[in-house]
C-alpha positions as CSV (number, residue, x, y, z in Angstrom):
1,M,13.7,0.0,-27.4
2,A,10.2,0.7,-25.9
3,Q,8.9,-2.5,-27.9
4,T,12.5,-4.5,-27.0
5,K,11.1,-4.3,-23.7
6,T,7.6,-5.4,-23.8
7,I,8.8,-8.3,-25.7
8,F,11.3,-9.0,-23.1
9,L,9.0,-8.7,-20.3
10,L,6.2,-10.2,-21.9
11,A,8.2,-13.3,-22.4
12,F,9.7,-13.0,-18.1
13,L,6.1,-13.0,-17.1
14,A,5.5,-15.7,-19.2
15,V,7.9,-18.1,-18.0
16,A,9.2,-17.2,-14.8
17,L,5.6,-18.6,-13.6
18,P,3.6,-21.8,-14.5
19,F,0.4,-23.7,-17.0
20,G,-1.9,-25.6,-20.9
21,A,-3.0,-24.8,-26.3
22,D,-6.4,-24.0,-28.4
23,A,-7.3,-20.8,-30.0
24,A,-7.8,-17.6,-27.8
25,V,-9.6,-15.0,-28.8
26,L,-9.5,-11.4,-28.8
27,Y,-12.7,-9.3,-29.6
28,L,-14.1,-5.9,-29.1
29,L,-17.7,-5.2,-27.2
30,P,-20.0,-4.1,-28.3
31,Q,-18.7,-5.7,-31.7
32,A,-21.0,-2.8,-34.0
33,Q,-22.9,0.4,-32.7
34,Q,-24.6,3.1,-34.5
35,V,-23.6,6.5,-32.8
36,Y,-23.7,9.8,-34.1
37,L,-21.4,13.1,-34.9
38,G,-19.6,14.5,-31.9
39,D,-20.7,12.0,-29.6
40,S,-18.4,9.5,-27.4
41,F,-19.1,6.0,-26.8
42,V,-17.1,3.2,-24.9
43,V,-15.5,0.0,-26.5
44,E,-14.2,-2.7,-24.6
45,V,-11.1,-5.0,-26.0
46,R,-11.9,-8.6,-23.9
47,L,-9.9,-12.0,-23.9
48,D,-11.8,-15.5,-24.3
49,T,-8.5,-17.7,-23.4
50,E,-11.0,-20.7,-24.7
51,G,-10.2,-22.9,-21.6
52,E,-6.7,-22.4,-21.7
53,E,-4.3,-20.2,-18.8
54,I,-2.8,-17.5,-19.9
55,N,-0.4,-14.8,-18.1
56,A,0.6,-12.3,-20.5
57,A,-1.2,-10.7,-23.7
58,E,-0.5,-7.7,-26.0
59,A,-3.5,-6.3,-27.6
60,N,-2.4,-3.6,-30.9
61,L,-5.5,-2.8,-32.8
62,K,-5.9,-0.1,-35.6
63,F,-8.9,2.4,-36.0
64,P,-9.3,4.9,-39.2
65,A,-8.1,8.3,-37.8
66,D,-10.2,10.4,-40.0
67,L,-13.4,9.3,-38.4
68,L,-12.5,8.3,-34.7
69,E,-10.3,9.4,-32.2
70,V,-9.4,8.2,-29.0
71,V,-10.8,10.3,-25.8
72,D,-9.3,7.6,-23.2
73,V,-7.8,4.4,-22.8
74,G,-8.2,2.6,-19.4
75,M,-7.4,-0.7,-18.1
76,G,-9.3,-0.2,-14.9
77,G,-10.4,-4.2,-14.2
78,S,-8.1,-6.1,-16.7
79,V,-7.5,-8.7,-16.1
80,L,-3.6,-7.6,-17.2
81,N,-3.0,-6.7,-13.6
82,I,0.6,-6.2,-14.1
83,A,0.8,-3.2,-16.8
84,V,4.1,-3.6,-18.6
85,N,4.0,-1.0,-21.5
86,G,0.3,-0.2,-20.2
87,K,-1.9,1.6,-22.6
88,R,-1.2,3.5,-25.1
89,A,-2.7,5.5,-28.0
90,D,-1.6,7.3,-30.6
91,V,-2.4,9.8,-33.3
92,D,-2.0,7.9,-36.2
93,G,-4.8,5.2,-35.4
94,S,-3.0,2.8,-33.1
95,I,-4.0,1.5,-29.8
96,S,-1.9,-1.0,-27.6
97,F,-2.5,-3.0,-24.3
98,A,0.2,-4.7,-22.5
99,G,0.6,-7.0,-19.1
100,G,0.6,-9.5,-17.4
101,A,-1.6,-11.8,-14.8
102,P,1.1,-13.2,-12.3
103,E,-1.5,-15.6,-11.0
104,G,-2.4,-16.6,-14.4
105,F,-5.7,-16.1,-15.9
106,R,-8.5,-18.7,-17.1
107,G,-12.2,-17.3,-18.5
108,D,-13.6,-14.2,-20.6
109,G,-12.3,-11.1,-19.4
110,L,-11.9,-6.8,-19.5
111,V,-8.1,-6.4,-21.0
112,G,-8.9,-2.8,-21.6
113,R,-11.4,0.6,-22.5
114,I,-11.4,2.7,-25.1
115,T,-13.3,6.0,-25.7
116,F,-13.7,6.9,-29.1
117,L,-15.2,10.1,-30.5
118,A,-17.3,10.0,-33.8
119,K,-15.8,13.0,-35.8
120,G,-16.5,11.7,-39.3
121,E,-19.4,10.5,-41.0
122,G,-19.2,6.7,-42.7
123,T,-18.2,3.8,-41.1
124,A,-15.1,2.8,-39.2
125,S,-13.6,-0.3,-38.8
126,V,-11.8,-1.0,-35.7
127,N,-9.0,-4.1,-36.0
128,F,-6.8,-6.3,-34.0
129,M,-2.9,-6.1,-35.6
130,D,-1.1,-9.2,-36.2
131,D,1.3,-8.9,-33.9
132,S,-0.9,-9.4,-31.1
133,R,-0.8,-12.3,-28.8
134,V,-1.2,-14.2,-25.6
135,L,0.9,-16.4,-24.1
136,L,0.1,-19.4,-22.4
137,N,0.9,-19.9,-18.5
138,D,2.9,-22.9,-19.2
139,G,6.3,-22.4,-17.8
140,S,7.6,-21.8,-21.4
141,G,5.8,-18.9,-22.3
142,T,3.8,-20.7,-25.5
143,P,1.8,-18.1,-28.0
144,A,-1.5,-19.1,-28.1
145,P,-3.3,-19.4,-31.5
146,L,-5.2,-16.4,-31.8
147,V,-9.0,-15.5,-32.9
148,F,-9.4,-12.2,-34.0
149,L,-13.3,-10.5,-33.9
150,E,-13.1,-6.9,-35.4
151,G,-15.9,-4.0,-34.3
152,T,-17.8,-1.6,-36.6
153,Y,-19.0,1.6,-35.4
154,A,-21.3,3.6,-37.9
155,A,-21.6,7.4,-37.0
156,G,-24.1,9.5,-38.8
157,A,-26.0,13.1,-38.2
158,K,-28.3,13.5,-35.3
159,P,-31.6,13.5,-36.4
160,E,-34.7,16.3,-36.2
161,G,-36.6,16.1,-32.6
162,W,-33.0,15.2,-31.0
163,V,-33.8,15.5,-27.3
164,A,-30.7,16.7,-25.2
165,I,-30.2,14.8,-22.0
166,S,-27.9,16.2,-19.0
167,A,-26.9,15.1,-15.6
168,P,-25.8,17.6,-12.8
169,T,-24.1,14.8,-11.2
170,H,-22.4,13.4,-14.0
171,P,-21.8,16.2,-16.0
172,N,-19.0,14.6,-18.5
173,Q,-19.9,11.0,-19.7
174,N,-15.9,10.5,-20.9
175,K,-14.8,10.9,-16.7
176,W,-15.4,8.6,-14.2
177,A,-17.4,10.1,-11.1
178,Q,-17.2,9.2,-7.4
179,G,-21.3,9.8,-6.5
180,N,-23.6,6.8,-6.7
181,T,-26.5,8.8,-7.1
182,L,-27.4,9.9,-10.7
183,H,-29.3,12.8,-11.8
184,L,-30.6,13.0,-15.3
185,R,-32.2,16.2,-16.6
186,W,-34.3,16.7,-20.2
187,D,-36.5,19.5,-21.4
188,L,-40.0,18.0,-22.1
189,E,-42.1,18.3,-25.2
190,K,-46.0,19.6,-25.3
191,D,-47.8,16.5,-26.1
192,A,-44.6,14.2,-25.9
193,E,-44.3,10.7,-24.8
194,Y,-41.2,9.5,-23.1
195,S,-39.7,5.8,-22.9
196,Y,-36.9,5.1,-21.4
197,I,-34.5,2.2,-19.3
198,L,-31.0,2.5,-17.1
199,S,-28.8,-0.3,-18.2
200,R,-25.0,-2.1,-18.4
201,D,-26.1,-2.8,-21.5
202,P,-25.4,0.4,-24.4
203,L,-27.1,-1.6,-27.0
204,A,-30.3,-2.0,-24.9
205,E,-33.5,-0.4,-26.3
206,P,-36.8,1.2,-24.9
207,D,-39.6,0.1,-25.9
208,E,-42.3,1.9,-27.3
209,T,-44.4,1.9,-24.3
210,P,-44.4,5.3,-22.5
211,D,-43.2,5.4,-19.0
212,R,-44.2,6.8,-15.9
213,P,-41.4,7.9,-13.1
214,Q,-42.0,5.6,-9.8
215,G,-40.5,4.9,-6.6
216,D,-37.4,7.6,-6.1
217,L,-37.3,8.7,-9.7
218,L,-38.9,12.1,-9.2
219,W,-40.8,13.2,-11.8
220,M,-40.4,13.1,-15.8
221,G,-37.7,15.2,-17.2
222,D,-36.2,15.4,-14.0
223,M,-35.2,11.8,-13.3
224,E,-32.7,10.4,-10.5
225,Y,-31.5,6.8,-9.6
226,A,-29.9,6.6,-6.4
227,Y,-27.8,3.7,-4.6
228,L,-25.8,2.3,-8.3
229,E,-23.0,-0.4,-7.5
230,D,-19.8,0.6,-9.4
231,G,-19.5,0.4,-13.4
232,I,-20.9,2.1,-16.8
233,Y,-24.4,3.2,-17.3
234,Y,-26.5,4.0,-20.1
235,F,-29.7,5.8,-19.9
236,H,-31.5,5.3,-23.3
237,L,-34.5,7.2,-24.2
238,R,-36.7,7.4,-26.8
239,K,-39.6,10.4,-27.5
240,G,-43.1,9.2,-28.5
241,A,-45.7,11.6,-30.3
242,N,-48.8,11.5,-32.5
243,D,-49.3,12.2,-36.0
244,S,-52.4,13.7,-37.4
245,S,-54.0,10.1,-37.3
246,G,-53.6,10.0,-33.7
247,Q,-50.8,7.0,-34.5
248,M,-47.9,7.5,-32.0
249,N,-44.2,7.1,-33.9
250,W,-41.2,6.7,-32.1
251,G,-38.2,8.6,-32.5
252,P,-34.2,6.9,-32.5
253,K,-32.7,6.0,-29.3
254,I,-31.0,8.7,-27.5
255,T,-28.3,7.5,-24.9
256,Y,-26.4,9.3,-22.0
257,R,-23.7,7.5,-20.7
258,A,-22.5,7.8,-16.8
259,M,-19.6,6.0,-15.0
260,V,-19.4,5.8,-11.3
261,D,-16.7,4.5,-8.9
262,A,-17.5,5.0,-5.4
263,T,-14.8,2.6,-4.3
264,P,-10.9,3.1,-3.6
265,P,-8.3,0.9,-5.1
266,E,-7.4,-2.3,-3.6
267,D,-4.8,-2.5,-0.6
268,F,-1.5,-2.7,-1.9
269,Q,1.6,-3.1,0.0
270,P,5.0,-1.7,-1.4
271,Q,8.3,-2.9,-0.9
272,F,12.1,-1.4,-0.6
273,A,14.4,-2.5,-3.4
274,R,18.1,-2.2,-4.2
275,I,18.8,-1.4,-8.0
276,E,22.2,-0.8,-9.2
277,G,23.5,0.3,-6.3
278,K,20.6,2.8,-5.0
279,N,17.2,2.4,-2.8
280,Y,14.2,2.4,-4.4
281,V,10.2,1.9,-3.7
282,V,8.7,-0.4,-6.0
283,F,4.5,-0.6,-5.6
284,N,1.6,-1.6,-7.9
285,A,-2.6,-1.2,-6.4
286,F,-5.0,-2.4,-8.5
287,D,-8.6,-1.0,-8.9
288,K,-11.2,-2.9,-10.1
289,T,-13.4,-0.1,-12.1
290,S,-11.8,2.6,-13.6
291,G,-8.3,1.8,-12.8
292,V,-5.4,3.8,-11.3
293,N,-4.8,7.1,-12.2
294,R,-1.7,8.2,-10.6
295,Y,0.4,7.5,-7.2
296,E,1.9,9.9,-5.1
297,V,4.5,9.8,-2.7
298,L,6.1,11.2,0.9
299,E,8.4,10.6,2.5
300,Q,8.4,11.7,6.2
301,A,10.8,12.2,8.7
302,R,11.1,10.2,11.9
303,D,12.3,11.4,15.4
304,F,14.6,9.4,17.5
305,W,12.4,7.0,18.6
306,G,11.3,6.0,14.8
307,K,7.8,7.9,14.7
308,P,6.7,10.0,11.5
309,K,7.4,13.7,12.2
310,E,4.4,15.2,11.7
311,N,4.0,18.1,8.6
312,S,7.4,16.7,7.2
313,G,7.8,16.0,3.9
314,N,5.9,17.1,0.9
315,W,3.7,14.8,-1.9
316,K,5.2,14.2,-5.1
317,E,3.8,12.3,-7.9
318,G,5.6,9.6,-9.0
319,R,5.6,5.9,-10.5
320,S,7.3,2.7,-9.6
321,P,10.3,2.3,-9.0
322,Y,10.7,5.4,-7.4
323,L,13.8,6.8,-6.1
324,L,13.8,7.6,-2.7
325,A,15.3,11.1,-1.6
326,D,16.2,9.5,1.7
327,Q,19.5,7.0,0.7
328,N,19.8,6.3,4.2
329,L,16.1,4.7,4.6
330,N,15.8,6.6,7.6
331,S,12.3,7.9,6.6
332,A,8.9,6.7,6.3
333,V,7.4,5.9,3.1
334,K,3.8,7.0,2.5
335,I,2.4,6.1,-1.0
336,K,-1.1,7.0,-2.5
337,A,-2.7,5.3,-5.0
338,I,-5.3,7.4,-7.1
339,D,-8.1,6.1,-9.4
340,E,-9.9,7.9,-12.2
341,A,-12.6,9.1,-10.6
342,G,-10.4,10.7,-7.3
343,N,-10.7,7.6,-5.0
344,A,-7.4,7.2,-3.3
345,R,-6.1,4.3,-1.1
346,M,-3.2,5.0,0.9
347,A,-0.4,2.6,2.0
348,E,3.1,3.4,4.0
349,I,7.0,1.6,4.4
350,I,8.4,1.7,7.8
351,P,12.8,0.9,6.9
352,P,13.5,-1.9,9.1
353,K,15.1,-1.2,12.2
354,K,18.6,-0.5,12.7
355,P,20.7,-3.7,13.7
356,L,21.4,-3.3,17.8
357,W,24.9,-2.5,17.7
358,Q,24.5,0.3,15.7
359,T,21.6,1.6,18.3
360,A,24.0,0.9,20.8
361,L,26.8,2.4,19.1
362,L,24.6,6.0,19.0
363,L,23.9,5.5,22.3
364,I,27.3,5.3,23.6
365,I,28.2,8.1,21.3
366,F,25.4,10.0,22.9
367,A,26.5,9.3,26.5
368,V,29.9,10.5,25.8
369,L,28.9,13.2,24.3
370,F,26.7,14.2,27.4
371,I,29.9,13.1,29.8
372,F,32.2,15.4,28.1
373,A,29.5,18.7,28.2
374,A,29.0,17.9,32.0
375,L,32.9,17.7,32.8
376,S,33.7,20.8,30.9
377,F,30.4,22.6,32.5
378,R,32.0,21.4,35.9
379,K,35.3,23.1,35.2
380,K,34.4,26.3,34.3
381,F,32.1,26.4,37.4
382,Q,35.1,25.1,39.1
383,R,37.0,28.2,38.3
384,K,35.0,30.4,38.7
385,S,34.1,29.1,42.2
386,A,38.4,29.5,43.0
């Protein structure tokens, strides 16, 4: 049922919007990497449209579940900014991304990210399945010819002399953090030299020249990088030591990953919708770095003048379309979009004003009740006086 729904929605996105048909390329970045057992690493699923304009895509992948484990999948910053079934990972070794780009997309861009854990020694191949597809923005949803570029990732045991790097500001390499200052630590060894580099490239290599901290980097073994822009950073380190002949020997590269997102999701505008006779609010927020993690909804009662009452209602986690508890549309509705780093963006929608005749009718009813109460009070007062 879910697969049928995905096919229908992808087809709808493709034909409902306009245009172009050469082969598009679904590929992984990096396409090859050496990792260590017990470490996690990030693989980007990317799309190159090769000059064509597309507006819907579905990327289905498989991986050896005995060698790799999926820690996380994300679509932050994806060119598919309208998720259909979104992201999904199964323990059987399959991963899926599906969504649309209503305004069309042409170029090379991110589809989604996969964080793998290397749990078995060996070389793991991550492949695209044949049912992956990209639909052209031509008004007909024409499938684009596709080329797949797989990835291979070799996992081995950690070498002797392993340097353990930690980051008090970003302690979990698999989690996004709001802080844009990265503080790194490791234990210095006597007579050892270190070469390092902070890069956006997971494959960057420190050279074989000892480095010395400069500027705001504090001192070796306790370093700080400030004012980082949003994104994923890799601190690559190599340790060198002189052998008995005085020759400097450099060890393997050791990497620490830090994921920075200090920016909330972009502004979004919720809308009321009538679905099968019931009132809903629909919404979709976009976060260009870590991605939206969840939504929270608050229905807030309003006073006679239409202003929301303070401390009324409770925030509830929800998803679009969200069925409103207040089916009479008398409440103000607030929606918070919260990204993977905890940044939040709030939007509010106020129900339309009641028609003038309804307002007039309410005023007349209140006036009649007031007059009736006044007359009743007057009669009681006259009886007592008599």
